[in-house]
C-alpha positions in Angstrom: -0.2 -0.1 -0.1 1.5 3.2 -0.8 0.2 6.7 0.0 1.8 10.4 1.2 3.0 11.2 4.5 1.6 14.2 5.7 4.5 16.2 7.8 4.5 18.9 10.4 3.0 22.2 8.9 1.7 25.2 10.2 -1.6 27.1 9.8 -4.2 29.8 10.7 -7.4 30.1 12.1 -9.7 32.2 13.0 -11.4 31.1 16.3 -13.5 33.8 18.8 -13.2 33.9 22.2 -15.3 31.5 24.6 -18.4 32.9 26.4 -17.6 33.5 30.0 -20.4 31.8 32.1 -21.7 33.8 35.1 -24.3 31.8 36.3 -23.0 29.9 39.6 -22.9 26.3 38.6 -20.4 25.0 41.1 -20.9 21.0 42.4 -23.5 20.9 44.8 -25.7 24.0 43.5 -29.4 23.1 43.7 -31.0 24.1 39.8 -34.8 24.9 39.6 -36.8 24.7 36.6 -37.2 27.4 34.9 -33.6 27.5 34.9 -31.9 30.6 33.5 -28.0 30.2 32.2 -26.3 33.7 32.0 -23.0 34.8 30.3 -20.9 37.4 28.7 -19.2 37.6 25.7 -18.9 35.4 22.8 -19.1 36.3 18.5 -22.4 37.6 17.5 -22.4 34.8 14.9 -21.9 31.9 17.1 -24.6 29.9 19.2 -24.9 28.8 23.0 -26.5 25.5 23.4 -27.8 24.7 27.0 -28.8 21.2 28.2 -29.7 19.9 31.4 -29.4 16.6 31.9 -30.9 14.2 34.8 -28.7 11.1 35.8 -29.8 8.6 38.4 -27.4 6.4 40.0 -24.9 7.5 37.6 -27.4 6.4 34.6 -29.2 8.7 32.4 -32.6 9.3 33.6 -34.9 11.7 31.0 -35.9 13.8 30.9 -33.5 15.9 29.4 -34.2 20.1 28.4 -32.4 22.2 25.9 -32.5 25.3 23.7 -30.3 27.1 21.7 -29.9 31.0 21.4 -27.5 33.3 19.6 -24.1 33.9 21.9 -25.0 37.8 21.8 -28.5 37.2 23.8 -26.3 36.4 27.1 -28.8 34.0 28.3 -30.9 31.4 27.7 -33.9 29.7 30.1 -34.7 26.2 30.3 -38.6 25.4 31.2 -40.7 22.4 31.5 -42.8 22.2 28.3 -46.3 23.9 28.5 -47.8 20.7 27.4 -46.3 18.2 29.6 -48.1 18.2 33.0 -45.9 15.0 34.1 -42.8 16.3 33.2 -40.7 15.7 36.3 -37.0 15.0 37.1 -36.4 12.4 39.1 -35.8 12.8 43.0 -32.4 12.3 43.7 -31.2 12.7 40.0 -27.7 14.5 40.0 -27.7 17.2 37.4 -25.7 18.0 34.5 -25.9 21.0 32.8 -23.9 21.4 29.6 -23.4 24.4 27.3 -21.8 24.1 23.7 -21.1 27.2 22.0 -20.0 26.8 18.4 -20.5 28.8 15.0 -23.8 29.2 13.8 -22.8 28.5 10.3 -20.2 25.9 10.1 -17.4 28.2 8.8 -15.1 27.0 5.7 -11.6 27.9 6.5 -10.1 25.4 4.0 -6.0 25.3 4.6 -3.4 23.1 2.2 -0.4 21.4 3.3 2.1 19.2 1.6 1.0 15.7 1.0 -2.9 16.7 1.4 -4.2 16.4 -1.8 -8.1 17.8 -0.9 -6.7 20.2 1.4 -8.5 20.6 4.8 -10.8 22.3 6.8 -10.8 23.3 10.5 -14.2 23.7 12.7 -14.2 24.8 16.4 -16.5 24.4 19.5 -16.2 25.1 23.0 -18.0 23.0 25.4 -18.6 23.6 29.5 -19.6 20.5 31.4 -20.9 21.2 35.2 -21.9 18.2 36.7 -22.6 17.2 40.5 -26.1 19.9 40.5 -28.9 18.9 41.8 -32.8 19.5 41.2 -35.2 21.5 43.4 
């Protein structure tokens, strides 16, 4: 089998600064529904997705809530869906809040390097994972 070997190369990419989450999400923090996440910063052309995930005895439990906002909004609230009266988190659930910041549209930031006949493309995202929370 023959093939090309790609050696070391350098490239540049335009990656915006991450958001700064201002809501207290230290382990042991109790969250309530509706839950509001606040942040500062973030590129105006990026999106922030907030997920609230319940775990019971280390296993994923339902339900899971999630929503997406433009990073420029600086806030997002998660609430029970109005059509789900029985929508409850388990009493002994550990709550995880997963926050992802990514481009609103996948940017095309192609690059080339010796040995890459088709070139390459870079993408980015920031992931913030807060575990050890509880639900009220």
